[in-house]
FIKOLZA-1660 file (N, C-alpha, C; in steps of 0.1 Angstrom, whole numbers, plus 5000, padded with zeros to 4 digits):
% residues 245
   i   px   py   pz ch aa at
   1 8128 5314 9946  A  M  N
   1 8117 5318 9933  A  M CA
   1 8132 5318 9915  A  M  C
   2 8118 5310 9906  A  I  N
   2 8126 5307 9892  A  I CA
   2 8128 5326 9885  A  I  C
   3 8134 5326 9883  A  H  N
   3 8141 5336 9870  A  H CA
   3 8147 5332 9858  A  H  C
   4 8132 5335 9852  A  Y  N
   4 8130 5336 9835  A  Y CA
   4 8135 5344 9829  A  Y  C
   5 8144 5345 9816  A  T  N
   5 8150 5356 9801  A  T CA
   5 8139 5356 9789  A  T  C
   6 8135 5362 9782  A  T  N
   6 8134 5363 9772  A  T CA
   6 8140 5369 9761  A  T  C
   7 8139 5358 9753  A  D  N
   7 8156 5353 9739  A  D CA
   7 8148 5355 9727  A  D  C
   8 8156 5364 9723  A  E  N
   8 8153 5364 9706  A  E CA
   8 8156 5350 9695  A  E  C
   9 8148 5349 9690  A  F  N
   9 8150 5335 9673  A  F CA
   9 8147 5343 9664  A  F  C
  10 8151 5336 9650  A  L  N
  10 8151 5343 9641  A  L CA
  10 8146 5357 9637  A  L  C
  11 8163 5360 9645  A  G  N
  11 8162 5379 9644  A  G CA
  11 8154 5384 9648  A  G  C
  12 8152 5382 9662  A  G  N
  12 8132 5388 9667  A  G CA
  12 8126 5383 9659  A  G  C
  13 8124 5373 9650  A  R  N
  13 8111 5372 9650  A  R CA
  13 8100 5371 9656  A  R  C
  14 8110 5359 9665  A  V  N
  14 8103 5353 9676  A  V CA
  14 8108 5354 9689  A  V  C
  15 8098 5361 9701  A  L  N
  15 8103 5360 9712  A  L CA
  15 8098 5347 9723  A  L  C
  16 8113 5346 9733  A  L  N
  16 8110 5333 9740  A  L CA
  16 8105 5334 9752  A  L  C
  17 8101 5332 9759  A  K  N
  17 8098 5328 9777  A  K CA
  17 8105 5325 9782  A  K  C
  18 8116 5319 9791  A  Q  N
  18 8121 5307 9788  A  Q CA
  18 8126 5307 9802  A  Q  C
  19 8127 5296 9812  A  P  N
  19 8134 5294 9820  A  P CA
  19 8154 5297 9826  A  P  C
  20 8159 5310 9829  A  E  N
  20 8168 5307 9834  A  E CA
  20 8180 5297 9837  A  E  C
  21 8172 5292 9840  A  N  N
  21 8179 5278 9852  A  N CA
  21 8164 5262 9848  A  N  C
  22 8170 5253 9838  A  G  N
  22 8162 5252 9831  A  G CA
  22 8161 5243 9818  A  G  C
  23 8152 5240 9818  A  Y  N
  23 8147 5238 9798  A  Y CA
  23 8149 5245 9796  A  Y  C
  24 8160 5249 9779  A  R  N
  24 8164 5261 9775  A  R CA
  24 8163 5256 9764  A  R  C
  25 8152 5263 9754  A  A  N
  25 8153 5260 9738  A  A CA
  25 8171 5256 9731  A  A  C
  26 8172 5254 9722  A  T  N
  26 8185 5249 9711  A  T CA
  26 8179 5252 9701  A  T  C
  27 8196 5259 9687  A  S  N
  27 8191 5254 9677  A  S CA
  27 8180 5244 9669  A  S  C
  28 8184 5233 9673  A  D  N
  28 8181 5223 9669  A  D CA
  28 8168 5224 9665  A  D  C
  29 8157 5229 9678  A  A  N
  29 8144 5232 9671  A  A CA
  29 8139 5244 9664  A  A  C
  30 8152 5250 9660  A  V  N
  30 8148 5261 9654  A  V CA
  30 8153 5260 9643  A  V  C
  31 8164 5249 9638  A  L  N
  31 8164 5237 9623  A  L CA
  31 8155 5231 9618  A  L  C
  32 8145 5222 9630  A  L  N
  32 8137 5217 9623  A  L CA
  32 8127 5222 9620  A  L  C
  33 8123 5232 9628  A  A  N
  33 8109 5242 9623  A  A CA
  33 8114 5241 9607  A  A  C
  34 8125 5246 9603  A  A  N
  34 8129 5251 9592  A  A CA
  34 8127 5241 9583  A  A  C
  35 8124 5220 9583  A  A  N
  35 8123 5219 9576  A  A CA
  35 8107 5205 9567  A  A  C
  36 8101 5223 9579  A  V  N
  36 8087 5215 9575  A  V CA
  36 8077 5228 9567  A  V  C
  37 8072 5218 9560  A  Q  N
  37 8071 5232 9549  A  Q CA
  37 8051 5221 9550  A  Q  C
  38 8044 5236 9551  A  A  N
  38 8023 5236 9553  A  A CA
  38 8021 5247 9545  A  A  C
  39 8005 5242 9542  A  K  N
  39 8001 5250 9536  A  K CA
  39 7985 5258 9541  A  K  C
  40 7983 5268 9540  A  P  N
  40 7971 5274 9551  A  P CA
  40 7965 5264 9549  A  P  C
  41 7962 5267 9571  A  N  N
  41 7948 5255 9571  A  N CA
  41 7951 5242 9573  A  N  C
  42 7961 5241 9568  A  E  N
  42 7970 5233 9578  A  E CA
  42 7969 5225 9589  A  E  C
  43 7969 5214 9595  A  T  N
  43 7968 5216 9612  A  T CA
  43 7985 5207 9614  A  T  C
  44 7996 5206 9622  A  I  N
  44 8004 5204 9624  A  I CA
  44 8001 5201 9642  A  I  C
  45 8017 5186 9645  A  L  N
  45 8011 5187 9652  A  L CA
  45 8032 5185 9665  A  L  C
  46 8032 5193 9676  A  D  N
  46 8045 5191 9685  A  D CA
  46 8040 5184 9690  A  D  C
  47 8051 5176 9695  A  V  N
  47 8048 5167 9704  A  V CA
  47 8063 5170 9712  A  V  C
  48 8061 5169 9726  A  G  N
  48 8080 5177 9727  A  G CA
  48 8076 5196 9733  A  G  C
  49 8063 5196 9726  A  T  N
  49 8064 5211 9726  A  T CA
  49 8076 5219 9732  A  T  C
  50 8079 5220 9748  A  G  N
  50 8082 5230 9754  A  G CA
  50 8077 5242 9757  A  G  C
  51 8084 5244 9754  A  T  N
  51 8077 5261 9754  A  T CA
  51 8067 5272 9749  A  T  C
  52 8076 5257 9738  A  G  N
  52 8066 5261 9721  A  G CA
  52 8074 5273 9712  A  G  C
  53 8090 5265 9709  A  V  N
  53 8099 5271 9703  A  V CA
  53 8098 5271 9685  A  V  C
  54 8091 5251 9684  A  I  N
  54 8092 5252 9669  A  I CA
  54 8078 5256 9664  A  I  C
  55 8062 5259 9670  A  P  N
  55 8059 5266 9665  A  P CA
  55 8061 5275 9665  A  P  C
  56 8065 5280 9677  A  L  N
  56 8064 5297 9674  A  L CA
  56 8071 5299 9660  A  L  C
  57 8083 5294 9660  A  C  N
  57 8097 5292 9647  A  C CA
  57 8085 5290 9637  A  C  C
  58 8080 5281 9635  A  L  N
  58 8071 5276 9617  A  L CA
  58 8060 5285 9617  A  L  C
  59 8054 5294 9628  A  H  N
  59 8047 5309 9628  A  H CA
  59 8050 5321 9621  A  H  C
  60 8070 5326 9621  A  A  N
  60 8069 5333 9621  A  A CA
  60 8072 5329 9605  A  A  C
  61 8067 5319 9602  A  R  N
  61 8069 5314 9581  A  R CA
  61 8056 5311 9577  A  R  C
  62 8050 5303 9586  A  L  N
  62 8040 5299 9580  A  L CA
  62 8026 5301 9594  A  L  C
  63 8023 5320 9587  A  P  N
  63 8013 5322 9600  A  P CA
  63 7998 5318 9600  A  P  C
  64 7998 5313 9592  A  N  N
  64 7978 5306 9588  A  N CA
  64 7978 5291 9587  A  N  C
  65 7984 5284 9600  A  V  N
  65 7985 5272 9601  A  V CA
  65 7977 5267 9612  A  V  C
  66 7972 5260 9619  A  I  N
  66 7973 5256 9628  A  I CA
  66 7973 5246 9634  A  I  C
  67 7978 5249 9652  A  Y  N
  67 7989 5242 9654  A  Y CA
  67 7982 5240 9672  A  Y  C
  68 7990 5226 9668  A  T  N
  68 7994 5224 9688  A  T CA
  68 8003 5218 9689  A  T  C
  69 8006 5211 9701  A  G  N
  69 8012 5208 9706  A  G CA
  69 8014 5204 9719  A  G  C
  70 8020 5195 9725  A  I  N
  70 8013 5180 9736  A  I CA
  70 8032 5189 9739  A  I  C
  71 8029 5187 9754  A  E  N
  71 8040 5185 9765  A  E CA
  71 8039 5180 9780  A  E  C
  72 8046 5176 9778  A  C  N
  72 8042 5168 9805  A  C CA
  72 8048 5175 9808  A  C  C
  73 8057 5190 9812  A  Q  N
  73 8058 5195 9822  A  Q CA
  73 8052 5211 9818  A  Q  C
  74 8038 5206 9830  A  S  N
  74 8032 5215 9839  A  S CA
  74 8043 5228 9834  A  S  C
  75 8053 5237 9842  A  E  N
  75 8056 5247 9837  A  E CA
  75 8059 5253 9824  A  E  C
  76 8064 5240 9822  A  L  N
  76 8069 5242 9801  A  L CA
  76 8057 5238 9790  A  L  C
  77 8046 5238 9801  A  A  N
  77 8030 5234 9790  A  A CA
  77 8025 5257 9793  A  A  C
  78 8023 5258 9810  A  A  N
  78 8019 5274 9810  A  A CA
  78 8034 5284 9802  A  A  C
  79 8039 5277 9801  A  L  N
  79 8051 5290 9793  A  L CA
  79 8046 5289 9770  A  L  C
  80 8040 5278 9772  A  A  N
  80 8045 5273 9761  A  A CA
  80 8029 5283 9754  A  A  C
  81 8022 5284 9764  A  R  N
  81 8007 5286 9760  A  R CA
  81 8009 5309 9761  A  R  C
  82 8023 5315 9763  A  E  N
  82 8021 5327 9774  A  E CA
  82 8029 5330 9760  A  E  C
  83 8038 5321 9755  A  N  N
  83 8046 5323 9750  A  N CA
  83 8037 5322 9733  A  N  C
  84 8028 5319 9729  A  A  N
  84 8024 5316 9719  A  A CA
  84 8010 5328 9714  A  A  C
  85 8002 5332 9731  A  A  N
  85 8001 5345 9727  A  A CA
  85 8007 5353 9732  A  A  C
  86 8016 5361 9737  A  F  N
  86 8024 5365 9733  A  F CA
  86 8033 5371 9719  A  F  C
  87 8035 5361 9712  A  N  N
  87 8036 5359 9700  A  N CA
  87 8031 5362 9688  A  N  C
  88 8013 5355 9691  A  R  N
  88 8001 5360 9681  A  R CA
  88 7996 5347 9670  A  R  C
  89 8005 5337 9684  A  C  N
  89 8004 5322 9677  A  C CA
  89 7995 5314 9680  A  C  C
  90 7986 5308 9667  A  D  N
  90 7973 5298 9661  A  D CA
  90 7982 5284 9676  A  D  C
  91 7984 5280 9690  A  L  N
  91 7992 5274 9690  A  L CA
  91 7981 5265 9708  A  L  C
  92 7976 5247 9707  A  T  N
  92 7971 5249 9721  A  T CA
  92 7979 5240 9724  A  T  C
  93 7977 5239 9735  A  V  N
  93 7985 5234 9739  A  V CA
  93 7984 5221 9754  A  V  C
  94 7983 5213 9748  A  V  N
  94 7976 5196 9761  A  V CA
  94 7990 5193 9763  A  V  C
  95 7987 5196 9787  A  E  N
  95 7993 5189 9791  A  E CA
  95 7993 5175 9795  A  E  C
  96 8002 5162 9784  A  A  N
  96 7998 5150 9795  A  A CA
  96 8011 5141 9782  A  A  C
  97 8011 5126 9792  A  D  N
  97 8022 5122 9789  A  D CA
  97 8018 5113 9776  A  D  C
  98 8026 5117 9768  A  I  N
  98 8021 5103 9755  A  I CA
  98 8021 5090 9757  A  I  C
  99 8026 5084 9770  A  T  N
  99 8024 5067 9772  A  T CA
  99 8011 5068 9780  A  T  C
 100 8006 5080 9784  A  H  N
 100 7996 5076 9790  A  H CA
 100 7983 5073 9777  A  H  C
 101 7973 5061 9781  A  K  N
 101 7967 5059 9773  A  K CA
 101 7956 5058 9784  A  K  C
 102 7942 5065 9770  A  P  N
 102 7944 5067 9759  A  P CA
 102 7939 5080 9758  A  P  C
 103 7952 5090 9753  A  S  N
 103 7957 5108 9750  A  S CA
 103 7947 5114 9747  A  S  C
 104 7951 5132 9758  A  P  N
 104 7936 5136 9756  A  P CA
 104 7937 5142 9735  A  P  C
 105 7942 5131 9733  A  I  N
 105 7945 5137 9718  A  I CA
 105 7937 5126 9705  A  I  C
 106 7934 5116 9715  A  H  N
 106 7933 5099 9710  A  H CA
 106 7925 5107 9697  A  H  C
 107 7928 5099 9682  A  G  N
 107 7921 5095 9671  A  G CA
 107 7920 5112 9663  A  G  C
 108 7928 5117 9669  A  R  N
 108 7934 5127 9657  A  R CA
 108 7940 5132 9655  A  R  C
 109 7942 5127 9644  A  Q  N
 109 7954 5131 9633  A  Q CA
 109 7949 5143 9627  A  Q  C
 110 7969 5146 9624  A  F  N
 110 7974 5161 9614  A  F CA
 110 7972 5159 9603  A  F  C
 111 7974 5167 9596  A  H  N
 111 7985 5173 9584  A  H CA
 111 8006 5168 9585  A  H  C
 112 8007 5175 9594  A  H  N
 112 8016 5170 9598  A  H CA
 112 8026 5171 9611  A  H  C
 113 8031 5164 9618  A  V  N
 113 8034 5155 9628  A  V CA
 113 8052 5165 9628  A  V  C
 114 8061 5173 9639  A  V  N
 114 8072 5175 9641  A  V CA
 114 8073 5171 9657  A  V  C
 115 8084 5168 9657  A  T  N
 115 8092 5158 9670  A  T CA
 115 8113 5166 9674  A  T  C
 116 8108 5173 9681  A  N  N
 116 8122 5171 9687  A  N CA
 116 8125 5163 9699  A  N  C
 117 8122 5146 9700  A  P  N
 117 8123 5138 9710  A  P CA
 117 8133 5141 9718  A  P  C
 118 8138 5137 9735  A  P  N
 118 8144 5136 9743  A  P CA
 118 8158 5126 9741  A  P  C
 119 8172 5124 9737  A  F  N
 119 8176 5116 9730  A  F CA
 119 8193 5113 9732  A  F  C
 120 8189 5116 9745  A  Y  N
 120 8206 5117 9759  A  Y CA
 120 8197 5111 9763  A  Y  C
 121 8209 5092 9764  A  T  N
 121 8211 5084 9774  A  T CA
 121 8219 5078 9782  A  T  C
 122 8225 5086 9783  A  E  N
 122 8240 5090 9791  A  E CA
 122 8233 5094 9802  A  E  C
 123 8237 5090 9816  A  S  N
 123 8236 5090 9829  A  S CA
 123 8238 5109 9832  A  S  C
 124 8238 5114 9841  A  G  N
 124 8242 5126 9842  A  G CA
 124 8247 5137 9835  A  G  C
 125 8238 5135 9822  A  T  N
 125 8240 5141 9806  A  T CA
 125 8233 5163 9812  A  T  C
 126 8223 5158 9815  A  R  N
 126 8216 5166 9823  A  R CA
 126 8211 5169 9842  A  R  C
 127 8214 5181 9848  A  N  N
 127 8216 5178 9861  A  N CA
 127 8199 5185 9860  A  N  C
 128 8193 5196 9862  A  H  N
 128 8181 5199 9861  A  H CA
 128 8173 5192 9857  A  H  C
 129 8161 5189 9870  A  P  N
 129 8154 5179 9862  A  P CA
 129 8143 5184 9858  A  P  C
 130 8138 5199 9856  A  Q  N
 130 8133 5199 9840  A  Q CA
 130 8145 5198 9827  A  Q  C
 131 8151 5202 9829  A  T  N
 131 8160 5197 9810  A  T CA
 131 8162 5180 9815  A  T  C
 132 8169 5174 9822  A  A  N
 132 8174 5155 9825  A  A CA
 132 8150 5150 9814  A  A  C
 133 8141 5161 9825  A  T  N
 133 8134 5148 9811  A  T CA
 133 8130 5159 9800  A  T  C
 134 8129 5169 9796  A  A  N
 134 8136 5176 9778  A  A CA
 134 8143 5168 9780  A  A  C
 135 8158 5164 9781  A  Y  N
 135 8171 5161 9774  A  Y CA
 135 8170 5144 9770  A  Y  C
 136 8165 5132 9786  A  K  N
 136 8171 5123 9790  A  K CA
 136 8163 5119 9778  A  K  C
 137 8157 5107 9773  A  Q  N
 137 8151 5097 9762  A  Q CA
 137 8150 5081 9773  A  Q  C
 138 8144 5088 9782  A  Q  N
 138 8128 5076 9795  A  Q CA
 138 8120 5072 9782  A  Q  C
 139 8117 5078 9778  A  V  N
 139 8101 5074 9770  A  V CA
 139 8113 5060 9752  A  V  C
 140 8112 5046 9753  A  P  N
 140 8117 5044 9735  A  P CA
 140 8116 5045 9725  A  P  C
 141 8126 5049 9717  A  L  N
 141 8125 5055 9709  A  L CA
 141 8111 5053 9699  A  L  C
 142 8111 5041 9698  A  S  N
 142 8104 5030 9693  A  S CA
 142 8083 5038 9694  A  S  C
 143 8086 5038 9706  A  V  N
 143 8068 5046 9709  A  V CA
 143 8069 5055 9709  A  V  C
 144 8074 5073 9710  A  W  N
 144 8078 5080 9714  A  W CA
 144 8068 5081 9692  A  W  C
 145 8079 5078 9688  A  L  N
 145 8080 5075 9673  A  L CA
 145 8064 5068 9669  A  L  C
 146 8058 5056 9673  A  G  N
 146 8049 5054 9672  A  G CA
 146 8039 5064 9675  A  G  C
 147 8042 5072 9683  A  F  N
 147 8027 5082 9690  A  F CA
 147 8023 5089 9675  A  F  C
 148 8034 5097 9673  A  C  N
 148 8037 5098 9657  A  C CA
 148 8032 5100 9651  A  C  C
 149 8027 5092 9645  A  L  N
 149 8026 5078 9630  A  L CA
 149 8012 5079 9641  A  L  C
 150 8013 5076 9648  A  R  N
 150 7987 5074 9648  A  R CA
 150 7978 5087 9649  A  R  C
 151 7995 5099 9652  A  H  N
 151 7989 5112 9645  A  H CA
 151 7993 5117 9636  A  H  C
 152 7990 5109 9624  A  L  N
 152 7998 5112 9620  A  L CA
 152 7985 5110 9604  A  L  C
 153 7981 5120 9592  A  R  N
 153 7967 5114 9583  A  R CA
 153 7975 5107 9575  A  R  C
 154 7976 5101 9563  A  A  N
 154 7975 5097 9553  A  A CA
 154 7977 5105 9544  A  A  C
 155 7992 5104 9533  A  K  N
 155 7998 5120 9529  A  K CA
 155 8009 5130 9537  A  K  C
 156 8003 5130 9555  A  G  N
 156 8011 5134 9562  A  G CA
 156 8022 5132 9561  A  G  C
 157 8034 5141 9571  A  T  N
 157 8048 5136 9568  A  T CA
 157 8049 5144 9586  A  T  C
 158 8063 5141 9581  A  L  N
 158 8060 5129 9602  A  L CA
 158 8082 5138 9598  A  L  C
 159 8085 5153 9606  A  T  N
 159 8099 5151 9604  A  T CA
 159 8104 5161 9617  A  T  C
 160 8114 5153 9623  A  L  N
 160 8123 5148 9632  A  L CA
 160 8134 5150 9636  A  L  C
 161 8139 5156 9647  A  I  N
 161 8159 5162 9644  A  I CA
 161 8165 5149 9656  A  I  C
 162 8174 5143 9659  A  H  N
 162 8180 5133 9662  A  H CA
 162 8189 5136 9661  A  H  C
 163 8199 5126 9670  A  R  N
 163 8213 5127 9671  A  R CA
 163 8217 5115 9655  A  R  C
 164 8226 5120 9649  A  T  N
 164 8232 5105 9636  A  T CA
 164 8230 5092 9636  A  T  C
 165 8237 5094 9652  A  E  N
 165 8239 5071 9657  A  E CA
 165 8228 5070 9653  A  E  C
 166 8212 5076 9657  A  S  N
 166 8204 5071 9656  A  S CA
 166 8193 5065 9646  A  S  C
 167 8198 5067 9637  A  L  N
 167 8193 5064 9622  A  L CA
 167 8190 5052 9620  A  L  C
 168 8196 5041 9624  A  P  N
 168 8195 5025 9622  A  P CA
 168 8184 5027 9627  A  P  C
 169 8181 5032 9645  A  E  N
 169 8170 5030 9645  A  E CA
 169 8154 5038 9640  A  E  C
 170 8161 5051 9639  A  I  N
 170 8150 5055 9635  A  I CA
 170 8148 5045 9621  A  I  C
 171 8151 5046 9610  A  L  N
 171 8149 5038 9597  A  L CA
 171 8139 5020 9598  A  L  C
 172 8144 5016 9614  A  T  N
 172 8141 5001 9616  A  T CA
 172 8120 5011 9624  A  T  C
 173 8119 5021 9625  A  C  N
 173 8106 5026 9638  A  C CA
 173 8098 5032 9622  A  C  C
 174 8102 5037 9617  A  L  N
 174 8099 5042 9604  A  L CA
 174 8096 5038 9592  A  L  C
 175 8097 5023 9591  A  H  N
 175 8098 5014 9583  A  H CA
 175 8082 5008 9577  A  H  C
 176 8073 5012 9561  A  G  N
 176 8062 5003 9564  A  G CA
 176 8053 5010 9566  A  G  C
 177 8055 5021 9571  A  R  N
 177 8046 5032 9575  A  R CA
 177 8052 5047 9569  A  R  C
 178 8068 5050 9561  A  L  N
 178 8066 5075 9562  A  L CA
 178 8076 5059 9547  A  L  C
 179 8070 5063 9538  A  G  N
 179 8086 5071 9523  A  G CA
 179 8083 5080 9522  A  G  C
 180 8096 5083 9510  A  G  N
 180 8093 5092 9508  A  G CA
 180 8107 5098 9518  A  G  C
 181 8111 5095 9518  A  L  N
 181 8122 5090 9527  A  L CA
 181 8128 5106 9531  A  L  C
 182 8129 5115 9535  A  E  N
 182 8149 5123 9535  A  E CA
 182 8153 5126 9546  A  E  C
 183 8171 5123 9544  A  V  N
 183 8180 5131 9553  A  V CA
 183 8183 5135 9547  A  V  C
 184 8190 5147 9561  A  F  N
 184 8201 5162 9555  A  F CA
 184 8206 5158 9572  A  F  C
 185 8216 5158 9564  A  P  N
 185 8233 5156 9579  A  P CA
 185 8230 5174 9582  A  P  C
 186 8236 5180 9591  A  I  N
 186 8231 5190 9598  A  I CA
 186 8250 5190 9602  A  I  C
 187 8263 5196 9597  A  E  N
 187 8273 5194 9606  A  E CA
 187 8279 5208 9610  A  E  C
 188 8283 5203 9614  A  P  N
 188 8290 5218 9627  A  P CA
 188 8301 5224 9621  A  P  C
 189 8314 5219 9607  A  K  N
 189 8324 5233 9597  A  K CA
 189 8324 5214 9592  A  K  C
 190 8327 5226 9578  A  P  N
 190 8339 5219 9565  A  P CA
 190 8347 5206 9571  A  P  C
 191 8344 5193 9567  A  G  N
 191 8347 5184 9568  A  G CA
 191 8342 5169 9577  A  G  C
 192 8336 5182 9592  A  K  N
 192 8336 5174 9601  A  K CA
 192 8323 5170 9602  A  K  C
 193 8324 5153 9606  A  S  N
 193 8312 5146 9612  A  S CA
 193 8301 5156 9614  A  S  C
 194 8285 5151 9609  A  A  N
 194 8270 5156 9614  A  A CA
 194 8272 5147 9628  A  A  C
 195 8265 5161 9639  A  K  N
 195 8263 5153 9642  A  K CA
 195 8251 5149 9652  A  K  C
 196 8241 5158 9641  A  R  N
 196 8230 5158 9640  A  R CA
 196 8223 5159 9629  A  R  C
 197 8207 5144 9624  A  I  N
 197 8203 5146 9612  A  I CA
 197 8184 5150 9612  A  I  C
 198 8178 5158 9606  A  I  N
 198 8164 5158 9598  A  I CA
 198 8167 5145 9591  A  I  C
 199 8152 5142 9596  A  V  N
 199 8143 5130 9585  A  V CA
 199 8132 5134 9588  A  V  C
 200 8128 5134 9579  A  R  N
 200 8112 5138 9573  A  R CA
 200 8105 5128 9557  A  R  C
 201 8094 5121 9566  A  G  N
 201 8086 5115 9553  A  G CA
 201 8073 5116 9559  A  G  C
 202 8066 5104 9546  A  V  N
 202 8054 5109 9542  A  V CA
 202 8049 5096 9548  A  V  C
 203 8033 5097 9551  A  M  N
 203 8031 5088 9554  A  M CA
 203 8019 5076 9543  A  M  C
 204 8021 5066 9538  A  G  N
 204 8019 5056 9531  A  G CA
 204 8028 5065 9512  A  G  C
 205 8040 5068 9509  A  S  N
 205 8043 5068 9500  A  S CA
 205 8058 5058 9497  A  S  C
 206 8053 5057 9485  A  K  N
 206 8060 5045 9481  A  K CA
 206 8075 5052 9475  A  K  C
 207 8077 5063 9477  A  K  N
 207 8092 5068 9473  A  K CA
 207 8104 5060 9474  A  K  C
 208 8113 5063 9467  A  P  N
 208 8126 5057 9478  A  P CA
 208 8137 5067 9489  A  P  C
 209 8143 5065 9494  A  L  N
 209 8149 5077 9504  A  L CA
 209 8159 5081 9496  A  L  C
 210 8162 5093 9504  A  T  N
 210 8172 5109 9492  A  T CA
 210 8179 5115 9510  A  T  C
 211 8189 5114 9501  A  L  N
 211 8201 5119 9513  A  L CA
 211 8204 5127 9509  A  L  C
 212 8209 5142 9522  A  H  N
 212 8205 5152 9512  A  H CA
 212 8222 5159 9516  A  H  C
 213 8228 5159 9503  A  A  N
 213 8238 5170 9514  A  A CA
 213 8238 5180 9519  A  A  C
 214 8253 5171 9529  A  G  N
 214 8247 5185 9541  A  G CA
 214 8247 5198 9544  A  G  C
 215 8239 5201 9555  A  L  N
 215 8235 5218 9558  A  L CA
 215 8254 5225 9568  A  L  C
 216 8264 5231 9565  A  I  N
 216 8270 5233 9570  A  I CA
 216 8271 5242 9578  A  I  C
 217 8271 5240 9588  A  M  N
 217 8270 5254 9601  A  M CA
 217 8274 5272 9606  A  M  C
 218 8288 5259 9605  A  H  N
 218 8296 5276 9606  A  H CA
 218 8312 5267 9597  A  H  C
 219 8316 5279 9589  A  R  N
 219 8327 5283 9586  A  R CA
 219 8340 5279 9595  A  R  C
 220 8350 5274 9589  A  M  N
 220 8365 5273 9596  A  M CA
 220 8369 5280 9609  A  M  C
 221 8364 5298 9605  A  D  N
 221 8363 5304 9617  A  D CA
 221 8360 5306 9624  A  D  C
 222 8350 5301 9628  A  D  N
 222 8336 5297 9638  A  D CA
 222 8325 5307 9634  A  D  C
 223 8325 5314 9626  A  T  N
 223 8317 5322 9618  A  T CA
 223 8305 5315 9607  A  T  C
 224 8287 5320 9615  A  R  N
 224 8283 5311 9603  A  R CA
 224 8284 5316 9588  A  R  C
 225 8280 5299 9582  A  T  N
 225 8275 5296 9566  A  T CA
 225 8264 5309 9563  A  T  C
 226 8261 5311 9555  A  E  N
 226 8256 5316 9545  A  E CA
 226 8243 5311 9551  A  E  C
 227 8243 5296 9544  A  I  N
 227 8229 5289 9551  A  I CA
 227 8225 5290 9558  A  I  C
 228 8237 5289 9573  A  A  N
 228 8234 5291 9586  A  A CA
 228 8226 5302 9586  A  A  C
 229 8226 5316 9584  A  E  N
 229 8221 5328 9590  A  E CA
 229 8209 5328 9581  A  E  C
 230 8204 5323 9572  A  C  N
 230 8194 5323 9562  A  C CA
 230 8185 5313 9571  A  C  C
 231 8191 5308 9575  A  L  N
 231 8174 5297 9587  A  L CA
 231 8175 5300 9601  A  L  C
 232 8186 5303 9606  A  M  N
 232 8187 5308 9620  A  M CA
 232 8186 5322 9626  A  M  C
 233 8186 5330 9616  A  R  N
 233 8181 5345 9617  A  R CA
 233 8171 5350 9611  A  R  C
 234 8170 5341 9594  A  Q  N
 234 8162 5349 9580  A  Q CA
 234 8149 5337 9584  A  Q  C
 235 8150 5333 9586  A  G  N
 235 8139 5325 9593  A  G CA
 235 8138 5315 9576  A  G  C
 236 8144 5313 9570  A  Q  N
 236 8139 5303 9555  A  Q CA
 236 8133 5289 9563  A  Q  C
 237 8129 5282 9545  A  G  N
 237 8128 5266 9545  A  G CA
 237 8139 5263 9543  A  G  C
 238 8143 5253 9545  A  I  N
 238 8150 5240 9540  A  I CA
 238 8146 5245 9525  A  I  C
 239 8139 5242 9524  A  D  N
 239 8136 5233 9511  A  D CA
 239 8135 5242 9497  A  D  C
 240 8134 5258 9502  A  E  N
 240 8135 5270 9494  A  E CA
 240 8150 5275 9492  A  E  C
 241 8155 5273 9505  A  L  N
 241 8168 5276 9505  A  L CA
 241 8177 5261 9493  A  L  C
 242 8172 5253 9493  A  L  N
 242 8181 5239 9483  A  L CA
 242 8177 5245 9465  A  L  C
 243 8157 5247 9464  A  K  N
 243 8159 5252 9458  A  K CA
 243 8162 5267 9448  A  K  C
 244 8173 5275 9455  A  T  N
 244 8183 5287 9449  A  T CA
 244 8197 5281 9450  A  T  C
 245 8199 5272 9457  A  S  N
 245 8216 5266 9460  A  S CA
 245 8216 5263 9447  A  S  C
% end
């Protein structure tokens, strides 16, 4: 029998049902959602939506946006639909493998695409079959990002989170397609190297790349920084925090 927990995100503004053993959402999803900006009635595609945590965190800040998620695991897709209904989020979940052609969303383009790709390459990183599929990179990053780009409309934004060491590969995949690239390093503590980066760009833009100052998540005593509290509990967006800092 599969056991589930119901967990709070964004200080309780999002309630997420997820397997007790299996794929469980992490802070990466919350941080990624904080990096997306959208106007009312625009469309957002979440590639690899899992249990729907990214659209749900976005919905808490951007309620008047139309969300679509694509997910290859049936159980997670079903949970994403259930979570969307419970949180009253306009999320359509498409169950499909992005490597299959044509995909169920073939020909559709969105104002924004967001993704947290599987990025572990080491064997044995995740033992549970569900988490292995969610976390282990089985599709080349170029293929994954190529799918995202095909579904992004002109002047639309792609936002992703990944391991810092993958930045050269990411930039290679996006070269000539996205401009106005922004890189946000996520630093665990002051003086500690970033293990995660958020990358955001605009389809067809000619603007140069911007490397932002690192977002420091914890103080040396392991308590959250003020900016981390704003992102993780209060649900503020990265852009609005940078404007006020």
